[in-house]
DSSP file (Angstrom, degrees, kcal/mol; ACC not computed):
  #  RESIDUE AA STRUCTURE BP1 BP2  ACC     N-H-->O    O-->H-N    N-H-->O    O-->H-N    TCO  KAPPA ALPHA  PHI   PSI    X-CA   Y-CA   Z-CA
    1    1 A A     >        0   0    0      0, 0.0     4,-2.2     0, 0.0     5,-0.1   0.000 360.0 360.0 360.0 -37.7    7.9   24.4   -8.2
    2    2 A R  H  >  +     0   0    0      2,-0.2     4,-2.6     1,-0.2     5,-0.2   0.898 360.0  50.8 -68.1 -38.7    9.7   21.5   -6.4
    3    3 A S  H  > S+     0   0    0      1,-0.2     4,-3.2     2,-0.2     5,-0.3   0.910 110.5  49.6 -64.0 -40.6    6.5   20.2   -5.0
    4    4 A A  H  > S+     0   0    0      2,-0.2     4,-2.2     1,-0.2     5,-0.4   0.903 111.2  49.5 -64.2 -40.9    4.9   20.3   -8.4
    5    5 A L  H  X>S+     0   0    0     -4,-2.2     5,-1.2     3,-0.2     4,-0.9   0.932 117.5  39.8 -64.2 -45.5    7.8   18.4   -9.9
    6    6 A R  I  <>S+     0   0    0     -4,-2.6     5,-2.7     3,-0.2     6,-0.4   0.940 122.2  41.0 -69.8 -46.2    7.7   15.7   -7.2
    7    7 A G  I  <>S+     0   0    0     -4,-3.2     5,-0.6    -5,-0.2    -3,-0.2   0.962 128.2  27.5 -68.2 -53.6    3.9   15.5   -6.9
    8    8 A F  I  <5S+     0   0    0     -4,-2.2    -1,-0.2    -5,-0.3    -3,-0.2   0.517 132.4  37.6 -90.5  -4.8    3.0   15.6  -10.6
    9    9 A G  I  X5S+     0   0    0     -4,-0.9     4,-2.2    -5,-0.4    -3,-0.2   0.758 125.3  19.7-103.7 -80.8    6.2   14.2  -11.8
   10   10 A Y  I  ><S+     0   0    0     -5,-1.2     4,-1.9     1,-0.2    -3,-0.2   0.938 130.1  40.8 -62.4 -53.0    7.7   11.4   -9.7
   11   11 A W  I  ><S+     0   0    0     -5,-2.7     4,-1.9     1,-0.2    -1,-0.2   0.848 114.8  53.0 -70.6 -31.9    4.7   10.3   -7.7
   12   12 A H  H  ><S+     0   0    0     -5,-0.6     4,-2.3    -6,-0.4    -1,-0.2   0.894 108.2  50.7 -68.4 -38.5    2.4   10.5  -10.7
   13   13 A L  H  X S+     0   0    0     -4,-2.2     4,-2.5     2,-0.2    -2,-0.2   0.885 109.1  51.5 -64.1 -38.0    4.8    8.3  -12.7
   14   14 A L  H  X S+     0   0    0     -4,-1.9     4,-2.1     2,-0.2    -1,-0.2   0.887 108.3  51.9 -65.8 -38.1    4.7    5.8   -9.9
   15   15 A L  H  X S+     0   0    0     -4,-1.9     4,-2.0     2,-0.2    -2,-0.2   0.924 110.7  47.9 -61.0 -44.8    0.9    5.9   -9.9
   16   16 A L  H  X S+     0   0    0     -4,-2.3     4,-2.2     1,-0.2    -2,-0.2   0.897 109.5  52.4 -65.1 -40.2    1.0    5.2  -13.7
   17   17 A L  H  X S+     0   0    0     -4,-2.5     4,-2.3     1,-0.2    -1,-0.2   0.896 108.7  51.5 -61.1 -39.9    3.5    2.3  -13.2
   18   18 A A  H  X S+     0   0    0     -4,-2.1     4,-2.5     2,-0.2    -1,-0.2   0.904 108.2  51.0 -63.9 -41.4    1.2    0.8  -10.6
   19   19 A V  H  X S+     0   0    0     -4,-2.0     4,-2.5     1,-0.2    -1,-0.2   0.901 109.8  50.2 -63.2 -40.6   -1.8    1.0  -13.0
   20   20 A V  H  X S+     0   0    0     -4,-2.2     4,-2.5     2,-0.2    -2,-0.2   0.910 110.9  49.4 -64.0 -42.0    0.2   -0.7  -15.7
   21   21 A C  H  X S+     0   0    0     -4,-2.3     4,-2.4     2,-0.2     5,-0.2   0.921 112.2  47.8 -62.6 -44.3    1.2   -3.5  -13.3
   22   22 A I  H  X S+     0   0    0     -4,-2.5     4,-2.6     2,-0.2    -2,-0.2   0.926 113.3  47.6 -62.8 -44.8   -2.4   -4.0  -12.2
   23   23 A A  H  X S+     0   0    0     -4,-2.5     4,-2.3     2,-0.2    -2,-0.2   0.910 112.7  48.3 -64.8 -42.5   -3.6   -4.1  -15.7
   24   24 A A  H  X S+     0   0    0     -4,-2.5     4,-2.0     2,-0.2    -1,-0.2   0.918 114.1  46.2 -64.6 -42.9   -1.0   -6.5  -16.9
   25   25 A A  H  X S+     0   0    0     -4,-2.4     4,-3.0    -5,-0.2     5,-0.2   0.902 112.4  50.5 -67.1 -40.3   -1.6   -8.8  -13.9
   26   26 A Q  H  X S+     0   0    0     -4,-2.6     4,-2.5    -5,-0.2    -1,-0.2   0.895 108.4  52.8 -63.6 -39.7   -5.4   -8.7  -14.4
   27   27 A R  H  < S+     0   0    0     -4,-2.3     4,-0.2    -5,-0.2    -1,-0.2   0.928 116.2  38.9 -62.8 -44.6   -5.0   -9.5  -18.1
   28   28 A E  H >< S+     0   0    0     -4,-2.0     3,-1.1     1,-0.2     4,-0.4   0.910 117.7  49.1 -70.5 -42.5   -2.9  -12.6  -17.3
   29   29 A A  H >< S+     0   0    0     -4,-3.0     3,-1.1     1,-0.2     6,-0.2   0.847 103.4  59.1 -69.5 -34.0   -4.9  -13.6  -14.3
   30   30 A M  T 3< S+     0   0    0     -4,-2.5    -1,-0.2     1,-0.3    -2,-0.2   0.479  83.8  80.1 -80.3   0.7   -8.3  -13.4  -15.9
   31   31 A A  T <  S+     0   0    0     -3,-1.1    -1,-0.3     1,-0.3    -2,-0.2   0.878 119.1  11.2 -66.4 -36.7   -7.4  -15.9  -18.5
   32   32 A H  S X  S+     0   0    0     -3,-1.1     3,-1.2    -4,-0.4    -1,-0.3  -0.660  80.9 172.0-137.1  77.7   -8.1  -18.5  -15.8
   33   33 A P  T 3  S+     0   0    0      0, 0.0    58,-2.0     0, 0.0    59,-0.4   0.724  75.2  43.7 -67.9 -22.8   -9.8  -16.5  -13.0
   34   34 A F  T 3  S+     0   0    0     55,-0.1     2,-0.4    56,-0.1    -4,-0.1   0.331  95.2  88.0-108.2   8.6  -10.9  -19.4  -10.8
   35   35 A A  S <  S-     0   0    0     -3,-1.2    56,-0.1    -6,-0.2    -3,-0.1  -0.847  88.4-100.9-103.5 143.6   -7.7  -21.5  -10.9
   36   36 A A        -     0   0    0     -2,-0.4    50,-0.2    53,-0.2     2,-0.2  -0.286  42.5-150.4 -60.4 146.9   -4.8  -20.9   -8.5
   37   37 A T        -     0   0    0     48,-1.9     2,-0.1     1,-0.1    -1,-0.1  -0.570  18.2 -88.3-114.4 176.2   -2.0  -18.8   -9.9
   38   38 A G     >  -     0   0    0     -2,-0.2     4,-2.0     1,-0.1     5,-0.2  -0.352  36.9-108.7 -82.1 166.9    1.7  -18.5   -9.3
   39   39 A W  H  > S+     0   0    0      1,-0.2     4,-2.7     2,-0.2     5,-0.2   0.862 114.3  59.0 -62.2 -37.4    3.4  -16.3   -6.8
   40   40 A W  H  > S+     0   0    0      1,-0.2     4,-2.2     2,-0.2    -1,-0.2   0.945 109.4  41.4 -61.9 -48.8    4.8  -14.0   -9.5
   41   41 A L  H  > S+     0   0    0      1,-0.2     4,-2.1     2,-0.2    -1,-0.2   0.904 115.9  49.4 -66.3 -41.4    1.4  -13.0  -10.9
   42   42 A A  H  X S+     0   0    0     -4,-2.0     4,-2.5     1,-0.2     5,-0.3   0.885 112.2  49.3 -64.0 -38.1   -0.2  -12.8   -7.4
   43   43 A A  H  X S+     0   0    0     -4,-2.7     4,-2.9     2,-0.2     5,-0.2   0.875 109.3  51.2 -70.2 -37.3    2.7  -10.6   -6.2
   44   44 A V  H  X S+     0   0    0     -4,-2.2     4,-2.1    -5,-0.2    -2,-0.2   0.910 112.9  46.2 -66.2 -41.2    2.4   -8.3   -9.3
   45   45 A L  H  X S+     0   0    0     -4,-2.1     4,-1.8     2,-0.2    -2,-0.2   0.963 119.7  37.9 -65.7 -52.0   -1.3   -7.8   -8.8
   46   46 A A  H  X S+     0   0    0     -4,-2.5     4,-2.5     1,-0.2    -2,-0.2   0.892 117.6  51.8 -67.2 -38.7   -1.1   -7.2   -5.0
   47   47 A G  H  X S+     0   0    0     -4,-2.9     4,-2.7    -5,-0.3    -1,-0.2   0.846 106.2  54.8 -66.5 -33.7    2.2   -5.2   -5.4
   48   48 A G  H  X S+     0   0    0     -4,-2.1     4,-2.2    -5,-0.2    -1,-0.2   0.921 111.1  43.9 -64.3 -43.9    0.5   -3.0   -8.1
   49   49 A V  H  X S+     0   0    0     -4,-1.8     4,-2.4     2,-0.2    -2,-0.2   0.915 115.1  49.1 -67.0 -42.0   -2.3   -2.1   -5.8
   50   50 A A  H  X S+     0   0    0     -4,-2.5     4,-2.5     1,-0.2    -2,-0.2   0.895 111.5  49.5 -64.4 -39.5    0.1   -1.5   -2.9
   51   51 A T  H  X S+     0   0    0     -4,-2.7     4,-2.8     2,-0.2     5,-0.2   0.900 109.7  51.9 -65.8 -40.4    2.3    0.7   -5.1
   52   52 A F  H  X S+     0   0    0     -4,-2.2     4,-2.1     2,-0.2    -2,-0.2   0.940 112.8  44.6 -60.0 -47.5   -0.7    2.7   -6.2
   53   53 A L  H  X S+     0   0    0     -4,-2.4     4,-2.1     2,-0.2    -2,-0.2   0.900 113.9  49.5 -65.9 -40.2   -1.7    3.3   -2.6
   54   54 A A  H  X S+     0   0    0     -4,-2.5     4,-2.3     2,-0.2    -2,-0.2   0.910 111.4  48.8 -65.3 -41.7    1.9    4.1   -1.5
   55   55 A A  H  X S+     0   0    0     -4,-2.8     4,-2.4     1,-0.2    -1,-0.2   0.869 109.8  52.9 -65.2 -35.3    2.3    6.6   -4.4
   56   56 A D  H  X S+     0   0    0     -4,-2.1     4,-2.6    -5,-0.2    -2,-0.2   0.897 107.8  50.9 -65.7 -39.6   -1.0    8.2   -3.5
   57   57 A V  H  X S+     0   0    0     -4,-2.1     4,-2.5     2,-0.2    -2,-0.2   0.923 111.3  48.0 -61.4 -44.7    0.2    8.6    0.1
   58   58 A L  H  X S+     0   0    0     -4,-2.3     4,-2.1     2,-0.2    -2,-0.2   0.890 111.5  50.4 -64.1 -39.4    3.4   10.2   -1.2
   59   59 A F  H  X S+     0   0    0     -4,-2.4     4,-1.3     2,-0.2    -2,-0.2   0.936 112.3  46.3 -63.0 -46.9    1.4   12.5   -3.5
   60   60 A L  H  <>S+     0   0    0     -4,-2.6     5,-2.9     1,-0.2    -2,-0.2   0.882 112.1  51.6 -64.0 -38.3   -0.9   13.6   -0.6
   61   61 A R  H ><5S+     0   0    0     -4,-2.5     3,-1.3     3,-0.2    -1,-0.2   0.885 103.2  59.3 -64.7 -38.4    2.1   14.1    1.7
   62   62 A E  H 3<5S+     0   0    0     -4,-2.1    -1,-0.2     1,-0.3    -2,-0.2   0.868 115.4  34.0 -59.2 -36.8    3.8   16.3   -0.9
   63   63 A F  T 3<5S-     0   0    0     -4,-1.3    -1,-0.3    -3,-0.2    -2,-0.2   0.212 112.4-115.8-105.7  14.5    0.9   18.7   -0.9
   64   64 A A  T < 5 +     0   0    0     -3,-1.3     2,-0.5     1,-0.2    -3,-0.2   0.883  57.7 159.1  55.0  45.9    0.0   18.3    2.8
   65   65 A I      < -     0   0    0     -5,-2.9    -1,-0.2    -6,-0.1    -2,-0.1  -0.864  33.5-111.3 -99.5 131.3   -3.4   16.8    2.2
   66   66 A E  S    S+     0   0    0     -2,-0.5     2,-0.1     1,-0.1    46,-0.0  -0.689  77.3  40.9-106.2 161.5   -4.8   14.7    5.0
   67   67 A P        +     0   0    0      0, 0.0     4,-0.1     0, 0.0    -1,-0.1   0.711  55.2 143.5 -87.1 155.1   -5.6   11.9    5.9
   68   68 A R     >  +     0   0    0      2,-0.1     4,-1.7     3,-0.1     3,-0.4   0.610  53.0  79.3-122.9 -24.3   -2.8    9.6    4.7
   69   69 A H  H  > S+     0   0    0      1,-0.2     4,-2.0     2,-0.2     5,-0.2   0.820  90.2  56.6 -63.5 -32.3   -2.4    7.0    7.4
   70   70 A T  H  > S+     0   0    0      1,-0.2     4,-1.9     2,-0.2    -1,-0.2   0.909 108.2  47.0 -66.3 -41.5   -5.4    4.9    6.3
   71   71 A R  H  > S+     0   0    0     -3,-0.4     4,-1.8     2,-0.2    -1,-0.2   0.838 109.0  54.9 -70.5 -31.9   -4.0    4.5    2.7
   72   72 A A  H  X S+     0   0    0     -4,-1.7     4,-1.5     2,-0.2    -1,-0.2   0.911 109.9  46.6 -66.0 -41.1   -0.6    3.6    4.0
   73   73 A G  H  X S+     0   0    0     -4,-2.0     4,-2.2     1,-0.2    -2,-0.2   0.869 109.7  54.1 -65.9 -36.5   -2.2    0.8    6.1
   74   74 A A  H  X S+     0   0    0     -4,-1.9     4,-2.2     2,-0.2    -1,-0.2   0.839 103.2  57.1 -67.4 -32.1   -4.2   -0.3    3.1
   75   75 A A  H  X S+     0   0    0     -4,-1.8     4,-1.4     2,-0.2    -1,-0.2   0.914 109.0  45.4 -63.5 -42.4   -1.0   -0.6    1.1
   76   76 A A  H  X S+     0   0    0     -4,-1.5     4,-1.2     1,-0.2    -2,-0.2   0.896 112.7  50.6 -67.0 -39.8    0.4   -3.0    3.6
   77   77 A A  H  < S+     0   0    0     -4,-2.2     4,-0.4     1,-0.2    -2,-0.2   0.840 104.2  59.2 -67.1 -32.3   -2.9   -4.9    3.7
   78   78 A A  H >< S+     0   0    0     -4,-2.2     3,-1.2     1,-0.2     4,-0.2   0.888 102.5  52.8 -64.2 -38.1   -2.9   -5.1   -0.2
   79   79 A L  H >< S+     0   0    0     -4,-1.4     3,-1.4     1,-0.3    -1,-0.2   0.849 101.8  60.3 -64.2 -32.7    0.5   -6.9    0.0
   80   80 A A  T 3< S+     0   0    0     -4,-1.2    -1,-0.3     1,-0.3     4,-0.2   0.606  92.0  69.2 -71.1 -10.3   -1.1   -9.4    2.4
   81   81 A A  T X> S+     0   0    0     -3,-1.2     4,-0.9    -4,-0.4     3,-0.9   0.580  73.8  88.3 -83.6  -9.5   -3.6  -10.4   -0.3
   82   82 A A  H X> S+     0   0    0     -3,-1.4     4,-1.3    -4,-0.2     3,-0.7   0.890  81.0  56.9 -59.0 -42.6   -1.0  -12.0   -2.5
   83   83 A P  H 3> S+     0   0    0      0, 0.0     4,-3.1     0, 0.0     5,-0.3   0.791  97.3  64.7 -61.4 -24.4   -1.4  -15.5   -0.9
   84   84 A I  H <>>S+     0   0    0     -3,-0.9     4,-2.6    -4,-0.2     5,-1.1   0.909 101.5  49.3 -62.9 -40.9   -5.1  -15.5   -1.7
   85   85 A G  H <<5S+     0   0    0     -4,-0.9   -48,-1.9    -3,-0.7    -1,-0.2   0.853 115.5  43.5 -66.1 -34.0   -4.3  -15.5   -5.4
   86   86 A V  H  <5S+     0   0    0     -4,-1.3    -2,-0.2   -50,-0.2    -1,-0.2   0.913 123.0  34.7 -77.1 -44.1   -1.9  -18.4   -4.9
   87   87 A L  H  <5S+     0   0    0     -4,-3.1    -2,-0.2    -5,-0.1    -3,-0.2   0.827 137.2   9.4 -83.9 -32.7   -4.0  -20.5   -2.6
   88   88 A I  T  <5S-     0   0    0     -4,-2.6    -3,-0.2    -5,-0.3    -4,-0.1   0.745 111.3 -64.3-111.4 -79.4   -7.5  -19.7   -4.0
   89   89 A S     >< -     0   0    0     -5,-1.1     4,-1.9   -53,-0.1    -1,-0.2  -0.971  32.8-105.4-170.5 160.1   -7.7  -17.8   -7.3
   90   90 A P  H  > S+     0   0    0      0, 0.0     4,-2.6     0, 0.0     5,-0.2   0.831 119.2  58.5 -63.7 -30.8   -6.9  -14.5   -8.9
   91   91 A F  H  > S+     0   0    0    -58,-2.0     4,-2.2     2,-0.2     5,-0.2   0.931 106.5  46.8 -63.8 -44.5  -10.6  -13.6   -8.8
   92   92 A A  H  > S+     0   0    0    -59,-0.4     4,-2.3     1,-0.2    -1,-0.2   0.877 111.8  51.7 -64.6 -37.7  -10.6  -14.0   -5.0
   93   93 A E  H  X S+     0   0    0     -4,-1.9     4,-2.4     2,-0.2    -2,-0.2   0.908 108.6  50.9 -64.7 -41.2   -7.4  -11.9   -4.7
   94   94 A S  H  X S+     0   0    0     -4,-2.6     4,-2.3     2,-0.2    -2,-0.2   0.907 110.2  49.3 -62.8 -41.6   -9.0   -9.2   -6.8
   95   95 A I  H  X S+     0   0    0     -4,-2.2     4,-2.3     1,-0.2    -1,-0.2   0.917 111.0  50.2 -62.7 -43.4  -12.1   -9.2   -4.6
   96   96 A A  H  X S+     0   0    0     -4,-2.3     4,-2.1     1,-0.2    -2,-0.2   0.900 110.5  49.6 -62.2 -40.6   -9.9   -9.0   -1.5
   97   97 A L  H  X S+     0   0    0     -4,-2.4     4,-2.3     2,-0.2     5,-0.2   0.891 109.9  50.5 -67.9 -38.8   -8.0   -6.0   -3.0
   98   98 A V  H  X S+     0   0    0     -4,-2.3     4,-2.8     1,-0.2     5,-0.2   0.912 110.9  49.8 -63.1 -41.4  -11.2   -4.2   -3.8
   99   99 A L  H  X S+     0   0    0     -4,-2.3     4,-2.5     2,-0.2    -2,-0.2   0.883 109.1  52.1 -65.0 -38.0  -12.4   -4.7   -0.3
  100  100 A V  H  X S+     0   0    0     -4,-2.1     4,-2.0     2,-0.2    -2,-0.2   0.945 114.4  41.8 -62.1 -48.3   -9.1   -3.4    1.1
  101  101 A V  H  X S+     0   0    0     -4,-2.3     4,-2.3     2,-0.2    -2,-0.2   0.918 115.8  49.2 -67.6 -43.2   -9.3   -0.2   -0.9
  102  102 A A  H  X S+     0   0    0     -4,-2.8     4,-2.4    -5,-0.2    -1,-0.2   0.903 110.5  50.9 -63.3 -41.0  -13.0    0.3   -0.3
  103  103 A T  H  X S+     0   0    0     -4,-2.5     4,-2.6    -5,-0.2    -1,-0.2   0.911 109.8  50.2 -62.9 -42.2  -12.5   -0.2    3.4
  104  104 A A  H  X S+     0   0    0     -4,-2.0     4,-2.4     1,-0.2    -2,-0.2   0.912 111.8  47.8 -62.6 -41.8   -9.7    2.3    3.5
  105  105 A L  H  X S+     0   0    0     -4,-2.3     4,-2.2     2,-0.2    -1,-0.2   0.878 111.7  49.8 -68.0 -36.9  -11.9    4.9    1.6
  106  106 A I  H  X S+     0   0    0     -4,-2.4     4,-1.9     2,-0.2    -2,-0.2   0.920 111.4  48.8 -66.7 -43.0  -14.8    4.3    3.9
  107  107 A I  H  X S+     0   0    0     -4,-2.6     4,-1.9     1,-0.2    -2,-0.2   0.920 111.5  50.1 -62.3 -43.2  -12.7    4.7    7.0
  108  108 A E  H  X S+     0   0    0     -4,-2.4     4,-2.0     1,-0.2    -1,-0.2   0.907 108.4  52.5 -61.2 -41.3  -11.2    7.9    5.6
  109  109 A A  H  < S+     0   0    0     -4,-2.2    -1,-0.2     1,-0.2    -2,-0.2   0.872 111.5  46.4 -64.0 -35.9  -14.7    9.3    4.8
  110  110 A R  H  < S+     0   0    0     -4,-1.9    -1,-0.2     1,-0.2    -2,-0.2   0.803 113.9  47.9 -76.2 -28.5  -15.8    8.6    8.4
  111  111 A L  H  < S+     0   0    0     -4,-1.9    -2,-0.2    -5,-0.2    -1,-0.2   0.762  91.7  93.3 -81.2 -25.7  -12.6   10.2    9.9
  112  112 A R  S  < S-     0   0    0     -4,-2.0     2,-0.1    -5,-0.2    -4,-0.0  -0.498  83.8-117.7 -72.0 129.6  -12.8   13.3    7.7
  113  113 A P        -     0   0    0      0, 0.0     2,-1.4     0, 0.0     3,-0.2  -0.430  24.7-118.7 -67.0 141.4  -14.6   16.2    9.4
  114  114 A S     >  +     0   0    0      1,-0.2     4,-1.6    -2,-0.1     5,-0.1  -0.666  39.5 170.7 -85.4  93.9  -17.7   17.2    7.5
  115  115 A R  H  > S+     0   0    0     -2,-1.4     4,-2.3     2,-0.2     5,-0.2   0.840  73.5  56.1 -73.9 -33.8  -16.9   20.8    6.6
  116  116 A V  H  > S+     0   0    0      2,-0.2     4,-2.0     1,-0.2     5,-0.2   0.930 109.5  45.0 -66.1 -45.0  -19.9   21.3    4.4
  117  117 A V  H  > S+     0   0    0      1,-0.2     4,-2.1     2,-0.2    -1,-0.2   0.922 114.3  48.4 -66.3 -44.3  -22.4   20.3    7.0
  118  118 A S  H  X S+     0   0    0     -4,-1.6     4,-1.9     1,-0.2    -1,-0.2   0.879 112.5  48.3 -67.0 -36.6  -20.8   22.5    9.7
  119  119 A S  H  X S+     0   0    0     -4,-2.3     4,-1.7     2,-0.2    -1,-0.2   0.875 112.0  48.9 -71.7 -34.5  -20.5   25.5    7.5
  120  120 A S  H  X S+     0   0    0     -4,-2.0     4,-2.1    -5,-0.2    -2,-0.2   0.850 110.0  52.6 -72.6 -31.4  -24.2   25.2    6.4
  121  121 A R  H  X S+     0   0    0     -4,-2.1     4,-2.7     2,-0.2    -2,-0.2   0.900 109.4  48.4 -67.9 -39.4  -25.2   24.8   10.0
  122  122 A S  H  X S+     0   0    0     -4,-1.9     4,-2.0     2,-0.2    -2,-0.2   0.860 110.4  52.0 -68.8 -32.5  -23.4   28.0   11.0
  123  123 A A  H  X S+     0   0    0     -4,-1.7     4,-1.2     2,-0.2    -2,-0.2   0.899 112.2  45.6 -68.6 -39.1  -25.0   29.8    8.0
  124  124 A V  H  X S+     0   0    0     -4,-2.1     4,-1.1     1,-0.2     3,-0.2   0.895 112.5  50.9 -68.9 -40.1  -28.5   28.6    9.2
  125  125 A A  H  X S+     0   0    0     -4,-2.7     4,-1.1     1,-0.2    -2,-0.2   0.859 107.4  54.8 -65.1 -34.3  -27.7   29.6   12.7
  126  126 A G  H  < S+     0   0    0     -4,-2.0    -1,-0.2     1,-0.2    -2,-0.2   0.808 105.5  51.9 -68.7 -30.2  -26.6   33.0   11.6
  127  127 A T  H  < S+     0   0    0     -4,-1.2    -1,-0.2    -3,-0.2    -2,-0.2   0.761 105.4  56.0 -78.8 -23.6  -29.9   33.7    9.8
  128  128 A R  H  <        0   0    0     -4,-1.1    -1,-0.2     1,-0.2    -2,-0.2   0.810 360.0 360.0 -78.1 -29.3  -31.9   32.8   12.9
  129  129 A S     <        0   0    0     -4,-1.1    -1,-0.2     0, 0.0    -2,-0.2   0.486 360.0 360.0 -86.2 360.0  -30.2   35.3   15.2
């Protein structure tokens, strides 16, 4: 019951707060997507993505779901994307944040053992003998 309260309560609320931060920053930033923005807006956008990833790590930890380290690293990398919004544009920052999240998911997919393939191979091997 405590894990459910923490996972679907606290960490889920943090996920929702992160989504609201990302949406609010995107709405403001996309008014002028190719003009450099202020630190506050760039920090809210990058911080929203970092908060989402960190809350996801906490959620996965609560239920002992692996892997988590890649998303924790992606949360730190998301914070590093804030200067891109200030120096270049919010659009460039958004692209950088998408690349950070996509890279983390690709790395996780490659690190995750393929259980479906190994179980189907053993089933095929069992029918041959």
